[in-house]
C-alpha positions in Angstrom: 4.6 -33.1 12.3 4.9 -29.5 11.1 2.1 -27.9 9.0 2.7 -26.7 5.5 2.4 -22.9 5.0 0.6 -21.5 2.0 1.6 -17.9 1.2 -0.6 -15.5 -1.0 2.1 -13.2 -2.2 3.1 -10.7 -4.9 1.6 -7.6 -3.3 4.3 -6.5 -3.8 6.9 -8.9 -4.9 9.9 -7.5 -3.0 7.9 -7.4 0.2 6.8 -11.0 -0.3 10.4 -12.2 -0.9 11.5 -10.3 2.2 8.7 -12.0 4.2 9.7 -15.5 3.2 13.3 -14.7 4.3 11.9 -13.6 7.7 10.0 -16.9 8.1 13.3 -18.7 7.4 15.3 -16.5 9.7 12.8 -16.7 12.6 12.5 -20.5 12.5 14.6 -22.2 15.2 16.4 -24.9 13.1 19.6 -26.9 13.1 19.1 -28.6 9.7 17.0 -28.1 6.5 14.3 -30.4 7.7 13.7 -28.3 10.8 12.4 -25.4 8.6 8.8 -24.7 7.6 7.7 -26.1 4.3 6.2 -23.2 2.3 4.1 -23.2 -0.9 4.0 -19.7 -2.2 2.0 -18.1 -5.0 3.9 -14.8 -5.8 1.2 -13.3 -8.0 1.8 -9.6 -8.9 -1.2 -9.8 -11.2 -3.8 -9.7 -8.4 -6.1 -6.8 -9.5 -5.5 -3.5 -7.7 -6.8 -3.7 -4.2 -7.7 0.0 -4.2 -9.5 0.3 -7.5 -10.7 -3.2 -8.3 -11.7 -4.7 -4.9 -14.2 -7.2 -6.2 -11.8 -8.6 -8.8 -9.1 -8.7 -6.2 -11.3 -10.7 -3.8 -12.0 -13.2 -6.5 -8.4 -13.6 -7.4 -7.3 -14.1 -3.8 -10.0 -16.7 -3.2 -8.8 -18.6 -6.2 -5.2 -18.4 -5.0 -6.3 -19.7 -1.6 -8.1 -22.7 -3.1 -5.1 -23.5 -5.3 -2.7 -23.4 -2.4 -5.0 -25.8 -0.5 -5.1 -28.1 -3.5 -1.3 -27.9 -3.6 -1.1 -29.2 0.0 -1.1 -26.0 2.1 -2.5 -26.5 5.6 -2.2 -22.9 6.9 -2.6 -19.7 4.9 -0.9 -16.3 5.3 -0.7 -13.2 3.2 2.0 -10.5 3.6 -0.2 -7.7 2.4 -2.2 -5.7 4.9 -4.5 -3.9 2.5 -5.6 -7.2 0.9 -6.9 -8.4 4.3 -10.1 -6.6 3.4 -10.7 -9.9 1.5 -9.9 -12.2 4.4 -13.4 -13.8 4.1 -12.7 -14.8 0.5 -9.5 -16.5 1.6 -11.1 -18.2 4.6 -13.7 -19.6 2.3 -11.0 -22.1 1.1 -11.5 -23.8 4.4 -8.0 -23.5 5.8 -6.8 -21.5 8.9 -5.8 -18.0 7.9 -3.4 -16.0 10.0 -4.8 -12.5 10.2 -1.8 -10.2 9.8 -3.7 -7.1 10.9 -5.2 -8.7 14.0 -1.8 -10.1 15.0 -0.1 -6.8 14.6 -2.8 -4.9 16.6 -2.2 -7.4 19.4 1.5 -6.8 19.2 0.9 -3.0 19.4 -1.3 -3.5 22.5 1.6 -5.6 24.0 3.9 -2.6 23.9 1.8 -0.8 26.5 1.2 2.1 24.1 -2.3 3.7 24.2 -1.8 5.9 21.1 -0.5 4.1 18.1 0.6 5.6 14.8 -0.1 3.7 11.6 1.8 3.8 8.3 -0.5 2.1 5.8 -2.5 2.5 2.6 -6.0 4.1 2.9 -7.5 0.6 2.9 -5.0 -0.6 5.5 -5.7 2.4 7.7 -9.4 1.4 7.8 -8.5 -2.2 8.8 -6.1 -1.0 11.5 -8.6 1.6 12.8 -11.1 -1.3 13.4 -8.5 -3.7 14.8 -6.9 -1.3 17.2 -10.3 -0.2 18.5 -11.2 -3.9 19.0 -8.1 -4.6 21.1 -9.8 -2.8 24.0 -7.2 -1.7 26.6 -10.1 -0.5 28.7 -13.4 0.6 27.2 -11.9 3.1 24.8 -9.4 0.7 23.1 -6.3 1.9 21.5 -6.3 5.3 19.8 -4.9 5.4 16.3 -2.7 8.3 15.2 -3.0 8.8 11.4 -0.9 10.8 9.0 -2.2 14.1 7.7 -3.7 14.0 4.2 -0.5 15.4 2.8 1.6 12.8 4.7 -0.7 10.0 3.5 -0.2 11.1 -0.1 3.6 11.2 0.5 3.4 7.8 2.0 1.7 6.3 -1.0 4.3 8.0 -3.3 7.1 6.3 -1.3 5.3 2.9 -1.4 5.0 3.0 -5.1 8.6 4.0 -5.4 9.5 0.9 -3.5 7.3 -1.2 -5.8 9.3 0.3 -8.7 12.6 -0.8 -7.1 13.7 2.5 -5.4 14.8 1.7 -1.8 17.5 4.4 -1.9 18.4 7.0 0.8 15.8 9.5 -0.4 12.9 7.1 0.1 14.4 5.9 3.4 14.6 9.4 4.7 11.0 10.1 3.6 9.7 7.0 5.4 11.6 7.9 8.5 10.2 11.4 8.5 6.7 10.1 8.1 7.1 7.8 11.1 8.6 10.6 13.2 5.7 12.9 12.3 3.4 10.3 13.8 5.5 10.3 17.0 5.4 14.1 17.0 1.6 14.0 16.8 1.5 11.8 19.9 2.0 8.2 18.8 3.7 6.1 21.5 4.4 3.3 19.0 4.3 3.0 15.2 2.9 0.2 13.2 4.5 -0.5 9.8 1.1 -1.4 8.4 2.3 -1.9 4.8 4.9 -4.6 4.0 6.9 -2.1 2.0 7.6 -0.1 5.2 10.3 -2.5 6.6 12.1 -2.4 3.3 12.9 1.2 4.2 12.5 1.6 8.0 14.3 0.0 11.0 13.8 0.4 14.7 17.0 2.4 14.9 15.4 5.0 12.6 12.7 6.2 15.0 12.4 7.2 18.6 9.4 5.0 19.5 8.7 1.2 19.3 8.2 0.0 15.7 5.8 -2.8 15.2 6.7 -4.4 11.8 3.6 -6.2 10.5 5.7 -8.4 8.3 7.8 -9.5 11.2 4.7 -10.1 13.3 3.2 -12.3 10.6 6.4 -14.2 10.0 6.6 -15.1 13.7 3.0 -16.1 13.8 3.5 -18.4 10.8 6.5 -20.1 12.5 4.4 -20.7 15.7 1.4 -22.0 13.7 3.4 -24.3 11.5 5.8 -25.9 13.9 
């Protein structure tokens, strides 16, 4: 008997819809009934994770409890930054698939020792902790971060995507940001924001790309089947 997946979404909406499509595409199925049942709360009104963290945590906890009441048995959230509030989500009493931890493990699995990360400032802090905790030897994995100017440009691109711009200019900017990490020594690159894969594919860069949304979708399929 498969388990019902509850998804805390809306951060942002396009990334959440793309994530749900990945869960469907990654599920080995021959008929409708072979797919994962999903209950999703696509809630773009979650308070800003950067400027209103306490309010965001309360909202995410409420969403998790509502998903449990609706019948969800496993929880997942396709937003890296909001994983700062994982404890509020776990308080609902359901298993919560940690996107950041799963992606850090996937990065370790590439054999890379220096990993570039494209993420929001909050996401960068989470990945710095997770990559260090992976521990390939005592020193763990080294994170290669964008420069301050590159980080600012990254956020501009992310907000452009949230506003609906996934055109060639934004795609070129995301590719250049990833390639700058590789030029700075990254042996693999984590797309640590779910807007990244809306603009960037493996074919765009010269090092392994670890797509956090893809990693989470695969983990959800495994957990629910």
